[in-house]
C-alpha positions as CSV (number, residue, x, y, z in Angstrom):
1,M,122.4,138.3,42.1
2,K,122.8,135.3,44.4
3,K,120.5,132.3,43.9
4,T,120.1,129.2,46.1
5,Y,118.4,126.1,44.9
6,Q,117.5,122.9,46.8
7,A,117.1,119.5,45.2
8,I,116.6,115.8,46.0
9,L,119.2,113.7,44.2
10,H,119.9,110.1,43.5
11,G,122.9,108.2,44.9
12,R,125.4,108.7,47.7
13,S,127.7,111.7,48.2
14,R,131.4,111.5,47.5
15,A,131.9,114.9,49.3
16,K,129.7,116.8,51.7
17,E,130.3,120.0,49.8
18,G,132.3,121.2,46.8
19,V,132.4,123.1,43.5
20,V,131.6,121.8,40.0
21,D,133.6,123.8,37.5
22,E,132.7,122.1,34.2
23,P,131.8,123.9,30.9
24,I,128.3,123.5,29.5
25,G,127.0,123.6,26.0
26,R,124.5,122.0,23.7
27,A,124.7,118.2,23.8
28,T,126.1,116.7,20.6
29,S,123.6,113.8,20.6
30,D,120.4,115.9,21.3
31,R,120.0,119.6,20.4
32,K,117.4,120.0,23.1
33,K,119.7,118.9,25.9
34,M,122.7,120.5,27.4
35,G,125.9,118.7,28.5
36,I,129.5,119.0,29.6
37,R,131.5,120.3,26.6
38,Y,135.3,120.6,26.6
39,D,135.5,122.1,23.1
40,E,135.0,125.7,22.0
41,K,131.2,125.4,22.3
42,G,131.4,124.7,26.1
43,R,130.9,127.9,28.2
44,E,132.2,128.4,31.7
45,A,129.8,127.0,34.3
46,I,130.5,126.9,38.1
47,T,128.2,125.6,40.8
48,N,128.8,125.4,44.5
49,Y,127.0,122.6,46.3
50,K,126.4,121.3,49.8
51,I,124.8,118.0,51.0
52,L,122.2,118.8,53.7
53,A,121.0,115.3,54.4
54,E,121.6,111.7,53.2
55,C,119.4,108.6,53.5
56,D,119.8,105.3,51.6
57,N,120.3,106.2,48.0
58,F,119.0,109.8,48.1
59,L,120.5,113.1,49.0
60,F,119.0,116.5,49.9
61,A,121.3,119.1,48.5
62,E,121.7,122.9,48.1
63,F,123.2,124.5,45.0
64,S,124.5,128.0,44.5
65,P,125.3,128.7,40.9
66,V,128.1,131.2,40.2
67,T,127.3,131.3,36.5
68,G,123.9,131.0,34.8
69,R,123.8,128.4,32.1
70,T,120.7,126.6,30.8
71,H,120.0,123.5,32.9
72,Q,123.3,124.2,34.8
73,I,122.3,122.5,38.1
74,R,120.7,119.5,36.5
75,V,123.7,119.0,34.2
76,H,126.2,119.4,37.1
77,A,124.2,117.1,39.3
78,Q,124.3,114.5,36.5
79,F,128.1,115.1,36.2
80,L,128.5,114.3,39.9
81,K,126.6,111.0,39.2
82,N,123.8,112.3,41.5
83,P,121.0,113.3,39.1
84,V,117.9,115.2,40.3
85,V,115.0,112.9,41.3
86,G,112.2,112.9,38.7
87,D,114.3,114.5,36.0
88,K,113.1,112.9,32.8
89,V,115.9,114.5,30.7
90,Y,119.1,114.2,32.8
91,G,117.9,111.7,35.5
92,L,117.4,108.0,36.0
93,K,114.8,106.1,34.0
94,K,113.7,103.9,36.9
95,Y,114.0,104.4,40.7
96,P,112.1,103.9,43.9
97,F,109.1,106.2,44.3
98,Q,109.0,107.0,40.6
99,N,105.2,106.7,40.6
100,F,105.1,109.2,43.4
101,V,107.1,111.9,41.7
102,E,105.6,113.8,38.7
103,R,108.3,116.4,38.2
104,H,112.0,116.9,38.9
105,L,112.6,117.8,42.5
106,L,114.6,121.0,42.1
107,H,113.4,124.1,43.9
108,A,114.5,127.8,43.6
109,R,114.7,128.4,47.3
110,R,116.2,131.9,47.7
111,M,117.3,134.9,45.7
112,S,119.0,138.1,46.9
113,F,120.2,141.2,45.1
114,I,120.9,144.8,45.6
115,H,118.1,147.0,44.5
116,P,119.4,149.2,41.6
117,F,117.7,152.4,42.8
118,T,117.6,152.2,46.6
119,G,120.8,150.2,47.1
120,K,119.0,148.1,49.7
121,K,119.5,144.3,49.7
122,I,116.4,142.5,48.6
123,R,116.0,138.8,49.8
124,L,113.2,136.6,48.5
125,E,112.4,133.1,49.7
126,A,110.0,130.6,48.2
127,P,108.4,127.8,50.3
128,H,108.7,124.3,49.0
129,Y,105.8,122.7,47.1
130,P,103.8,120.0,48.9
131,D,105.2,117.1,46.8
132,F,108.8,118.2,47.6
133,L,108.0,118.4,51.4
134,N,106.2,115.0,51.2
135,F,109.3,113.4,49.6
136,L,111.5,115.0,52.3
137,D,109.2,113.6,55.0
138,R,109.0,110.1,53.5
139,V,112.7,109.6,52.8
140,F,114.6,111.9,55.2
141,E,111.9,112.2,57.9
142,I,112.3,116.0,57.6
143,T,108.8,117.2,58.7
144,E,109.3,121.0,58.8
145,E,110.0,123.4,56.0
146,P,113.8,123.3,55.6
147,K,115.8,126.5,55.9
């Protein structure tokens, strides 16, 4: 199964693309949160990312997780020091447009897999929600549905 997510992040990019290979496990400070763990409780977590657009202190990024850990993209984005906009758990407490965003701006964009019975490749794509598109238009001046 291959999954592709798109997100709007805080900050500036240090690299236009890369791989985050940092283990994830339950956070020691809060059992409801996940975090980077280098002890025996951390499990392998690998995420490929690419920056699609950059403007001021925001990034439009695409993520392709190799593994499937709970909150993996959100934790890895925080690790990169580019948390997901609107993320009340792993993100910034105050930022521009915070009254405009009511949820974290992470979107499951595409999924593909080989059908177990027919052997055919199945590819699904989900359009962005209006609030995500509105943010892209306001900040990045992207007016069309991104690919």
